[in-house]
C-alpha positions as CSV (number, residue, x, y, z in Angstrom):
1,M,0.0,0.0,0.0
2,K,1.2,3.5,-0.8
3,A,-0.1,6.6,0.9
4,E,1.0,10.2,1.1
5,F,0.9,12.3,4.3
6,T,1.9,15.8,5.3
7,A,5.3,16.2,6.9
8,I,5.9,19.4,8.9
9,I,9.6,19.9,9.5
10,E,11.3,22.6,11.5
11,A,14.8,23.3,12.6
12,A,15.3,22.3,16.3
13,T,16.8,24.9,18.6
14,E,19.5,22.4,19.7
15,G,20.4,21.6,16.2
16,G,19.0,19.3,13.6
17,Y,15.4,19.0,12.7
18,W,12.1,17.6,14.1
19,A,9.2,16.5,12.1
20,I,5.5,15.7,12.7
21,C,2.7,14.3,10.6
22,P,-0.6,16.0,11.6
23,E,-2.7,13.2,10.0
24,I,-1.3,10.6,12.3
25,P,-1.4,11.4,16.1
26,G,1.9,10.5,17.8
27,A,3.9,10.3,14.6
28,N,7.1,12.4,14.9
29,G,10.7,12.1,14.0
30,Q,14.0,13.9,14.2
31,G,17.4,14.0,12.6
32,D,20.5,15.9,12.0
33,T,19.5,16.6,8.4
34,L,16.2,17.1,6.6
35,E,16.5,13.7,5.0
36,E,17.2,12.0,8.4
37,A,14.1,13.8,10.0
38,K,11.9,12.7,7.1
39,E,13.2,9.1,7.2
40,S,12.6,9.0,11.0
41,L,9.1,10.3,10.5
42,K,8.4,7.7,7.8
43,N,9.6,5.0,10.2
44,A,7.4,6.3,13.0
45,I,4.3,6.3,10.7
46,Q,5.1,2.7,9.6
47,L,5.5,1.5,13.2
48,I,2.2,3.1,14.2
49,F,0.3,1.5,11.4
50,E,1.9,-1.9,12.0
51,D,1.1,-1.7,15.8
52,R,-2.5,-0.6,15.3
53,L,-3.1,-3.4,12.7
54,A,-1.6,-6.0,15.0
55,D,-3.7,-4.9,17.9
56,I,-6.9,-5.1,15.8
57,R,-6.0,-8.5,14.3
58,R,-5.5,-10.0,17.8
59,E,-9.2,-9.1,18.6
60,L,-10.8,-10.3,15.4
61,S,-12.9,-13.4,15.2
62,K,-12.1,-16.1,12.6
63,E,-15.1,-15.0,10.6
64,A,-13.9,-11.4,10.2
65,I,-13.3,-10.3,6.6
66,E,-10.2,-8.3,5.9
67,D,-10.2,-6.3,2.7
68,T,-8.5,-3.2,1.2
69,I,-10.2,0.1,0.4
70,S,-9.0,3.2,-1.5
71,I,-9.9,6.8,-0.9
72,S,-9.2,10.0,-2.8
73,I,-8.6,13.2,-0.9
74,P,-8.9,16.4,-2.9
């Protein structure tokens, strides 16, 4: 699955950069360079999605149907 999210990146007062994704609560990253901050944010988003999916799957019954949906956001 491929998705695009907003990355807000600012210079940190102590040096380097910090990054957040407003669409994903709790998703943040940091790095010495812009690329490192973006990569850190990508990893955080991935971990959040993997964790949430694993939590849900643990609670599903064997009869549950898992499918994929697509949305378009203007």
